[in-house]
C-alpha positions in Angstrom: -21.5 5.9 32.6 -21.1 5.5 28.9 -24.1 4.5 26.8 -24.6 4.0 23.1 -26.3 7.4 22.9 -23.1 9.1 24.0 -21.5 8.6 20.6 -21.2 11.4 18.1 -20.2 10.5 14.6 -18.0 7.7 15.8 -15.7 9.9 17.9 -14.7 7.8 20.8 -11.3 9.2 21.9 -11.2 9.7 25.7 -14.2 7.5 26.4 -13.8 5.2 29.4 -15.8 2.1 29.9 -17.7 1.4 33.1 -16.5 -2.2 33.4 -19.8 -3.7 32.3 -18.1 -6.3 30.1 -20.4 -9.3 30.4 -23.4 -7.4 29.1 -21.7 -7.2 25.7 -21.2 -10.9 25.2 -23.7 -13.3 23.7 -24.6 -16.3 25.7 -25.8 -19.8 24.9 -25.5 -22.0 21.8 -23.9 -20.3 18.8 -22.3 -17.5 20.9 -19.4 -15.8 19.2 -15.9 -16.1 20.5 -13.7 -13.2 21.7 -12.6 -11.5 24.9 -15.1 -9.5 27.0 -15.3 -5.8 26.1 -16.7 -2.7 27.6 -18.6 -0.3 25.4 -15.7 1.9 24.4 -13.7 -1.1 23.4 -16.5 -2.5 21.4 -17.1 0.8 19.5 -13.4 0.9 18.6 -13.6 -2.7 17.5 -16.6 -1.9 15.2 -14.7 0.9 13.5 -11.4 -1.0 13.1 -12.8 -4.5 12.3 -16.3 -4.2 10.9 -16.4 -7.8 9.4 -15.5 -9.2 12.8 -18.1 -6.9 14.4 -20.9 -8.5 12.3 -20.2 -11.8 13.9 -19.8 -10.3 17.3 -23.0 -8.2 17.3 -25.5 -9.5 14.8 -27.7 -12.6 14.5 -29.6 -13.8 11.5 -31.9 -16.7 10.7 -30.2 -19.7 9.2 -31.8 -20.5 5.8 -34.0 -23.6 6.1 -33.9 -24.1 9.9 -34.7 -20.6 11.0 -32.2 -21.0 13.8 -30.6 -17.8 15.1 -26.9 -17.8 14.3 -24.1 -15.2 14.3 -23.5 -13.4 11.1 -20.2 -15.0 9.9 -19.3 -13.7 6.5 -19.4 -16.4 3.8 -17.0 -16.5 0.8 -18.8 -14.0 -1.4 -19.7 -11.7 1.5 -16.0 -11.6 2.4 -15.0 -10.6 -1.2 -17.7 -7.9 -1.4 -16.6 -6.5 2.0 -13.0 -6.3 0.8 -14.0 -4.5 -2.4 -16.2 -2.0 -0.6 -13.5 -1.3 2.0 -11.0 -0.9 -0.8 -13.1 1.6 -2.7 -13.9 3.5 0.5 -10.1 3.8 1.2 -9.3 4.9 -2.3 -12.2 7.3 -3.0 -13.7 8.2 0.3 -17.1 7.0 -0.8 -18.8 3.8 -2.1 -20.7 3.2 -5.4 -21.1 -0.4 -6.3 -23.5 -2.4 -8.6 -23.6 -6.1 -7.7 -24.7 -8.9 -10.0 -25.3 -11.8 -7.7 -26.4 -15.4 -7.6 -29.5 -16.3 -5.7 -29.4 -16.8 -1.9 -25.8 -15.9 -1.6 -26.2 -13.6 1.3 -25.1 -10.4 -0.4 -28.3 -8.5 0.5 -27.7 -9.6 4.1 -24.2 -8.2 4.0 -25.4 -4.7 2.7 -28.1 -4.6 5.4 -25.6 -5.5 8.1 -23.0 -3.0 6.9 -25.5 -0.1 6.9 -27.1 -1.2 10.2 -23.6 -1.1 11.8 -23.1 2.4 10.4 -26.4 3.4 12.1 -25.0 2.2 15.5 -21.6 3.8 15.5 -22.5 7.1 13.7 -24.9 10.0 14.6 -27.2 12.0 12.4 -27.4 9.3 9.7 -30.1 8.7 7.1 -30.3 5.1 5.7 -32.7 4.0 3.1 -33.5 0.5 1.8 -35.6 0.3 -1.4 -36.8 -3.1 -2.9 -38.9 -4.2 -5.8 -42.0 -5.3 -3.9 -43.6 -4.9 -0.5 -43.0 -8.5 0.3 -39.3 -8.3 -0.4 -39.1 -5.0 1.5 -40.7 -6.5 4.5 -38.4 -9.5 4.4 -35.3 -7.4 4.3 -36.5 -5.0 7.0 -37.4 -7.8 9.3 -33.7 -8.7 9.1 -32.9 -5.3 10.4 -35.4 -5.6 13.2 -34.0 -9.0 14.2 -30.4 -7.6 14.3 -31.7 -4.7 16.5 -33.6 -7.0 18.9 -30.6 -9.3 19.4 -28.1 -6.6 20.2 -26.4 -6.6 23.6 -28.5 -4.4 25.9 -25.7 -2.0 26.6 -25.1 -1.4 22.9 -28.7 -0.6 22.0 -29.3 3.1 21.3 -32.5 4.7 22.6 -35.3 4.1 20.1 -37.5 7.1 19.5 -39.8 5.6 16.9 -40.4 2.3 15.2 -43.0 0.9 12.9 -43.2 -1.5 9.9 -41.4 1.0 7.7 -39.0 2.9 9.8 -36.6 2.7 12.8 -35.6 6.0 14.4 -33.0 6.3 17.2 -32.9 9.4 19.5 -34.9 11.0 22.3 -37.9 13.2 22.4 -35.7 16.0 23.7 -33.7 15.9 20.5 -30.7 14.0 21.9 -29.3 10.5 21.3 -28.4 9.1 17.9 -30.7 11.2 15.6 -30.5 8.4 13.0 -33.3 7.0 10.8 -33.4 3.7 9.0 -36.2 3.7 6.5 -37.5 1.2 3.9 -39.5 1.9 0.8 -40.9 0.0 -2.2 -40.0 1.2 -5.7 -42.2 4.0 -6.9 -42.7 5.7 -3.6 -42.3 9.5 -3.8 -42.0 10.3 -0.1 -38.3 9.5 0.2 -37.0 11.2 -2.9 -36.6 14.7 -1.2 -34.8 13.4 1.9 -31.0 13.4 2.3 -29.6 9.9 2.4 -26.1 8.8 3.6 -26.5 5.1 3.0 -28.6 3.9 0.0 -29.4 0.2 -0.5 -31.2 -0.6 -3.8 -32.3 -4.2 -3.9 -33.4 -6.4 -6.9 -33.3 -3.4 -9.3 -33.6 -5.7 -12.3 -37.3 -6.1 -11.3 -38.1 -2.5 -10.8 -39.9 -2.2 -14.1 -39.8 0.5 -16.8 -39.5 3.4 -14.4 -36.3 2.1 -12.7 -33.9 4.5 -14.4 -35.8 7.6 -13.4 -36.5 6.4 -9.8 -32.9 5.3 -9.3 -31.7 8.6 -10.6 -33.9 10.5 -8.2 -32.8 8.4 -5.2 -29.1 8.6 -6.1 -29.3 12.4 -6.1 -30.3 12.4 -2.4 -26.7 11.5 -1.5 -24.1 14.3 -1.5 -21.7 14.0 -4.4 -18.5 12.2 -3.4 -19.9 11.1 0.0 -21.8 8.3 1.5 -22.4 4.8 0.3 -24.7 3.5 -2.5 -25.0 -0.2 -3.3 -27.2 -1.5 -6.0 -27.6 -5.3 -6.0 -29.8 -7.7 -8.0 -30.0 -11.0 -9.8 -30.3 -10.8 -13.5 -33.7 -10.5 -15.2 -33.0 -10.9 -18.9 -31.5 -8.4 -21.4 -32.0 -4.7 -21.2 -33.4 -2.4 -18.5 -31.7 -0.1 -16.0 -29.9 -2.7 -14.0 -28.5 -4.3 -17.1 -27.2 -1.0 -18.4 -25.9 0.1 -15.0 -23.9 -3.1 -14.6 -22.2 -2.9 -18.0 -21.5 0.8 -17.7 -19.7 0.2 -14.4 -18.0 -3.0 -15.7 -16.6 -1.0 -18.6 -15.4 1.9 -16.5 -17.8 4.5 -17.9 -18.8 6.1 -14.6 -17.8 6.3 -10.9 -19.5 3.0 -10.0 -17.6 -0.3 -9.8 -19.1 -3.6 -10.8 -19.1 -6.9 -8.9 -19.9 -10.3 -10.3 -19.9 -13.5 -8.4 -20.1 -16.8 -10.3 -22.3 -19.4 -8.6 -19.4 -21.6 -7.5 -17.8 -18.8 -5.5 -20.5 -19.4 -2.8 -19.2 -22.0 -0.4 -22.6 -23.5 0.2 -23.2 -24.5 -3.4 -21.6 -28.0 -3.1 -23.0 -31.4 -2.7 -20.8 -34.2 -1.3 -20.8 -37.7 -2.7 -21.7 -40.6 -0.4 -19.1 -43.0 -1.8 -16.0 -42.7 -3.8 -17.4 -44.9 -6.5 -20.3 -42.5 -6.8 -17.9 -39.7 -7.4 -16.0 -41.6 -10.1 -19.3 -42.5 -11.9 -20.4 -38.9 -11.8 -17.0 -37.8 -13.2 -17.4 -40.3 -16.1 -20.8 -38.9 -16.9 -19.7 -35.3 -17.3 -20.7 -33.8 -20.6 -22.9 -36.7 -21.6 -26.3 -35.4 -20.6 -27.8 -32.5 -22.6 -30.3 -31.6 -19.9 -27.4 -30.5 -17.8 -25.7 -28.6 -20.6 -23.6 -31.4 -22.2 -20.2 -30.0 -23.2 -20.9 -26.9 -21.1 -21.0 -29.0 -17.9 -17.7 -30.7 -18.7 -16.0 -27.4 -19.6 -16.9 -26.0 -16.1 -14.8 -28.5 -14.2 -11.6 -26.9 -13.1 -12.6 -23.3 -14.1 -11.2 -20.7 -11.8 -12.2 -17.2 -10.9 -10.2 -14.6 -8.9 -12.0 -12.1 -6.7 -11.1 -9.7 -4.0 -9.2 -6.5 -3.5 -5.5 -6.0 -2.7 -4.0 -8.6 -0.4 -7.4 -10.2 0.1 -7.8 -11.8 -3.3 -9.2 -15.3 -3.3 -9.3 -17.9 -6.0 -12.4 -20.1 -6.5 -12.3 -23.3 -8.6 -15.1 -25.6 -9.8 -15.0 -29.1 -8.3 -17.0 -32.3 -8.9 -18.9 -31.4 -5.7 -19.9 -28.1 -7.2 -21.2 -29.8 -10.4 -23.0 -32.4 -8.3 -24.9 -29.6 -6.6 -25.4 -27.9 -10.0 -27.3 -31.0 -11.4 -29.5 -31.2 -8.3 -30.3 -27.5 -8.5 -31.2 -27.7 -12.2 -33.5 -30.7 -11.6 -35.1 -29.5 -8.4 -35.0 -25.7 -7.9 -35.0 -24.8 -11.6 -37.4 -27.7 -12.5 -35.2 -28.9 -15.4 -34.8 -25.4 -17.0 -31.2 -24.9 -17.8 -31.7 -21.3 -18.9 -33.3 -20.6 -15.5 -30.2 -21.9 -13.8 -28.0 -19.7 -16.1 -30.0 -16.6 -15.0 -30.2 -17.4 -11.3 -26.8 -19.0 -10.9 -24.6 -17.6 -13.7 -21.0 -18.5 -14.5 -20.3 -15.2 -16.2 -22.1 -11.8 -16.4 -23.0 -12.5 -20.1 -24.6 -15.8 -19.2 -26.8 -14.3 -16.5 -28.4 -11.9 -19.0 -28.6 -14.4 -21.8 -31.4 -16.5 -20.3 -34.2 -14.7 -22.2 -32.4 -14.9 -25.5 -30.7 -17.7 -27.4 -27.0 -17.4 -28.0 -25.9 -17.4 -31.6 -22.6 -19.0 -31.0 -21.9 -22.2 -29.1 -21.5 -21.0 -25.5 -19.3 -23.9 -24.2 -16.7 -23.1 -26.8 -16.7 -19.4 -26.0 -16.5 -20.0 -22.3 -13.4 -22.2 -22.9 -11.8 -19.5 -25.0 -12.7 -16.9 -22.5 -10.8 -18.7 -19.7 -7.6 -18.4 -21.9 -8.3 -14.9 -23.3 -5.8 -12.1 -22.7 -5.2 -8.6 -23.9 -2.7 -8.2 -26.6 0.3 -5.8 -26.5 -1.0 -2.2 -27.0 0.2 -0.1 -29.9 -0.6 3.3 -31.4 -0.3 4.0 -35.1 1.6 7.1 -36.2 1.4 8.5 -39.8 4.2 10.8 -41.1 5.6 12.1 -44.4 9.3 11.6 -45.3 11.5 14.1 -47.1 10.0 13.3 -50.5 6.4 13.5 -49.2 5.9 9.7 -49.1 3.5 8.4 -46.4 5.1 6.4 -43.7 3.5 4.6 -40.8 5.0 3.6 -37.4 3.6 1.2 -34.8 4.6 2.5 -31.4 4.1 0.9 -28.0 1.4 2.9 -26.3 -0.3 1.8 -23.0 -3.7 2.8 -24.1 -3.2 2.2 -27.8 -6.1 1.1 -29.9 -4.2 -1.8 -31.6 -3.8 -5.0 -29.5 -1.2 -7.4 -31.0 -1.3 -11.0 -30.0 1.3 -12.3 -32.5 3.5 -10.3 -34.8 3.6 -11.1 -38.5 5.6 -14.1 -39.7 7.7 -13.7 -42.8 5.9 -14.9 -46.0 2.7 -15.7 -44.0 -0.7 -14.6 -45.3 -3.2 -12.7 -43.3 -6.8 -11.4 -43.8 -8.3 -8.3 -42.1 -12.0 -7.7 -41.7 -13.2 -4.2 -40.9 -16.5 -2.9 -39.6 -16.7 0.8 -40.1 -18.6 3.1 -37.7 -19.5 6.8 -38.0 -17.8 7.6 -34.7 -20.6 9.9 -33.4 -22.9 9.6 -30.4 -26.5 9.0 -31.0 -29.1 9.3 -28.1 -28.2 7.7 -24.8 -26.3 4.8 -26.4 -22.6 4.9 -26.9 -21.2 5.2 -30.4 -20.1 2.1 -32.1 -16.4 1.5 -32.6 -14.7 1.0 -35.9 -13.0 -2.4 -35.6 -10.5 -4.4 -37.6 -9.7 -8.0 -36.8 -6.6 -9.7 -38.2 -6.6 -13.4 -38.8 -3.9 -15.8 -39.9 -5.3 -17.0 -43.3 -4.0 -20.5 -42.7 -4.9 -21.3 -39.1 -7.8 -18.8 -38.5 -6.0 -17.6 -35.4 -6.7 -14.0 -34.3 -3.3 -12.2 -34.2 -4.4 -8.6 -33.7 -7.5 -6.4 -33.1 -7.8 -2.6 -33.8 -10.7 -0.9 -32.0 -11.2 2.8 -32.0 -13.5 5.7 -32.6 -12.5 7.9 -35.5 -13.7 9.4 -38.8 -14.1 7.0 -41.7 -11.3 8.6 -43.8 -8.9 8.6 -40.8 -9.6 4.9 -40.4 -8.3 4.2 -43.9 -4.8 5.3 -42.7 -4.9 2.9 -39.7 -6.0 0.1 -42.0 -3.2 0.8 -44.5 -0.6 0.7 -41.7 -2.1 -2.5 -40.3 -2.3 -4.2 -43.7 1.3 -3.3 -44.5 2.5 -4.5 -41.2 0.8 -7.9 -41.8 2.5 -8.6 -45.1 0.1 -6.6 -47.3 -2.9 -8.5 -45.9 -6.1 -8.5 -47.9 -8.6 -6.0 -46.4 -12.3 -6.9 -46.4 -14.0 -3.6 -45.5 -17.7 -3.2 -45.2 -18.7 -0.5 -47.8 -22.2 0.3 -46.4 -22.9 4.0 -45.9 -19.8 5.7 -44.4 -17.7 2.5 -45.1 -17.6 3.7 -48.7 -15.5 6.7 -47.6 -13.0 4.3 -46.0 -12.8 2.1 -49.1 -12.3 5.0 -51.5 -9.7 6.6 -49.3 -7.8 3.2 -49.2 -7.9 3.0 -52.9 -7.6 6.5 -54.2 -5.3 8.2 -51.6 -3.3 5.4 -50.0 -3.5 3.1 -53.1 -3.6 0.0 -51.0 -3.1 -3.0 -53.4 -5.2 -5.7 -51.7 -8.8 -4.6 -51.2 -11.5 -7.2 -51.4 -14.0 -6.6 -54.3 -17.3 -7.9 -55.5 -18.8 -8.5 -58.9 -22.2 -6.9 -58.8 -24.8 -7.9 -61.5 -27.4 -5.6 -62.8 -31.1 -6.4 -62.3 -31.2 -8.6 -65.4 -28.0 -10.4 -64.5 -26.4 -9.6 -67.8 -23.7 -7.0 -66.9 -21.4 -6.9 -63.9 -19.5 -4.2 -62.2 -16.5 -4.6 -59.9 -17.1 -2.8 -56.6 -14.5 -2.5 -53.8 -15.5 -3.6 -50.3 -18.2 -5.9 -48.9 -21.9 -4.9 -49.0 -23.8 -6.2 -46.0 -27.4 -7.0 -47.1 -30.2 -9.2 -45.8 -28.7 -12.0 -47.9 -25.0 -11.6 -47.3 -25.1 -10.9 -43.5 -26.6 -14.4 -42.6 -24.0 -16.0 -44.9 -20.9 -14.5 -43.3 -22.4 -15.1 -39.8 -23.2 -18.6 -40.7 -19.6 -19.4 -41.6 -18.5 -17.7 -38.3 -20.9 -20.0 -36.4 -19.5 -23.0 -38.2 -15.9 -22.0 -37.3 -16.8 -21.6 -33.7 -18.8 -24.9 -33.5 -16.0 -26.9 -35.1 -13.3 -24.8 -33.3 -11.5 -24.0 -36.5 -11.2 -20.5 -35.2 -9.1 -19.2 -32.3 -10.2 -15.9 -30.7 -7.9 -14.3 -28.1 -9.3 -10.8 -27.4 -11.6 -10.6 -24.3 -13.6 -7.8 -25.9 -14.5 -10.0 -29.0 -15.5 -12.9 -26.8 -17.7 -10.7 -24.7 -19.5 -9.4 -27.7 -19.9 -12.9 -29.1 -21.5 -14.0 -25.8 -23.9 -11.1 -26.0 -24.8 -11.7 -29.7 -28.2 -13.4 -29.6 -31.3 -14.4 -31.5 -34.0 -11.9 -30.7 -37.7 -12.9 -30.4 -38.1 -12.0 -34.1 -35.4 -14.4 -35.1 -32.8 -11.8 -36.0 -29.2 -12.4 -34.9 -27.9 -9.2 -33.3 -26.3 -7.8 -30.2 -28.3 -7.6 -27.0 -29.9 -4.3 -26.1 -27.2 -1.9 -25.0 -24.3 -4.1 -26.4 -22.0 -3.7 -29.4 -21.5 -6.1 -32.3 -18.6 -4.3 -34.1 -16.0 -6.9 -33.3 -18.3 -9.8 -34.2 -19.0 -8.3 -37.7 -15.3 -7.5 -38.2 -14.4 -11.1 -37.3 -17.0 -12.5 -39.7 -15.6 -10.3 -42.5 -12.1 -11.5 -41.8 -13.2 -15.1 -42.0 -15.1 -14.3 -45.2 -11.8 -13.0 -46.5 -10.1 -16.3 -45.5 -12.8 -18.3 -47.3 -13.0 -16.2 -50.5 -9.3 -15.5 -50.9 -7.5 -18.8 -50.1 -3.8 -18.7 -49.2 -1.2 -20.2 -51.4 -1.4 -24.0 -51.8 2.0 -24.4 -50.1 0.2 -24.0 -46.8 -2.1 -26.9 -47.4 -0.1 -29.5 -45.4 0.8 -27.1 -42.6 -0.3 -28.4 -39.1 -3.5 -26.6 -38.0 -4.2 -25.4 -41.6 -7.8 -25.1 -42.7 -7.0 -25.1 -46.4 -9.5 -27.9 -47.0 -12.3 -25.7 -45.8 -11.7 -23.4 -48.8 -13.1 -23.7 -52.2 -10.1 -22.5 -54.3 -12.3 -22.3 -57.4 -14.5 -19.5 -56.0 -14.1 -15.9 -57.1 -12.8 -13.2 -54.8 -16.3 -11.9 -53.8 -20.0 -12.5 -54.2 -21.6 -12.2 -57.6 -24.9 -10.6 -56.6 -27.6 -8.3 -57.7 -27.6 -5.0 -55.8 -30.2 -5.3 -53.0 -31.4 -3.7 -49.8 -28.7 -3.1 -47.3 -29.0 -3.7 -43.6 
């Protein structure tokens, strides 16, 4: 007779069932469909169709009623399962960090996945770590429930079980030899153990020691083996989970990131009782500030594609979704819109923004983000011709640092803002990028973005090429610190003709000096950011690059009132964009463009000088 303890690492070839098919079928209300199976058939079924096996084998408590129901994967669980299986097929192991909405069932999926592994594999070590004892007990009770509801013939022999551990095997050393353990963050007894499947839950709430404890736990899994899944709702800006998510999302390590907007969960809808109620609700969209005003209206019809390979799904926001959203804000979130953004985010940036106030109007950025795309990638090549003249070539290059959204138009004017970085690494934080943003000086439309890490003098060559390409565009280059190297190289070596300059007064305001570049100070920084905010609010500007929009969404007002990037984020593209707009404002295009459709010529003051007249002051 075959029993569940006969298995050895999932090798089932040659096993024959004993005909005890009925013992493997659930009975009663809520029973799962499917043909009867003997044990060998069921084991093969679990290996080949794990998602279907969840429904066949496991029961969970329905939220609200407590009724025992089969575990049928919901919409977000299906997507996560597809992504996990895809990574496992590609890499042979799983490393995922999941940013989730509340009560979406993603923790349940990870528990079920790892529990199934404990049933069909021998000699496994599975660890679940959560942020608090209460959360740990809740999750482990789910494991116990799944075990208690298994068909009798599929249950392995249990050697040991208490409130913190399940162990399958026999006293003689036979059977499964598998342990499923739980722990609360901070415990030291599990760090030295070898773990095959590691589930880290609600990591954003693990506190200041999260990075060290996570690191110690992750080292318990053999490199390139096993499965590690870190999942959590957001808990403000900064911290280990915040950093881990963005590092994975930006492809900086072996982990892969998953985000699920709230409307991707199929339960987050609220039907209307009558059609006239639906129409009245539709007419009210965007009119109530407590529900986000324009933000609410902008959500209708938004789509989000998720999945892996052939299993990609598209989710769209309906009126029923927004009807549920209003109820959730009023009831569950007690009228706190920021709390809704954190617990039920529409984008990763939004989920982390709840503890800080966004500098730029979020609804506008979200609209632009839905239409954003990467430009055509180019590299910049510098050569010398036969008479030692410098020549530049823009060459198509798949990973080129220059992204072009629109090529230059003959006789059109452009402005380029440049934020210069040193290009070195400091501490644990990534080095900033040097960034140049190109704007149409008439329509304020972004037409190109250069983003790279290089030395300040080398950057001058890239800017010269970019400026020449865009009709000898005016360059507004920050001259703070290392930016001065770039400005001097542009002027002295490349002799670029159109470099923004400022008239700087002495302390008594009697003598002025012309200085190339833009000096960012405590006075000038709020001014250029203020004009950028105005252009976003009035939608005079059009940003196309996803990286710029992402940085704008992560540009916030900190508790001290300073406008800056969130912890761990960059602001290079934001400052370059602000400098380009400053160039548009300070150096108006020719008056022949004044009547052009979409022109912002009336926003300029053509009588203003090409630069600030200012006393030298403390830089920032």
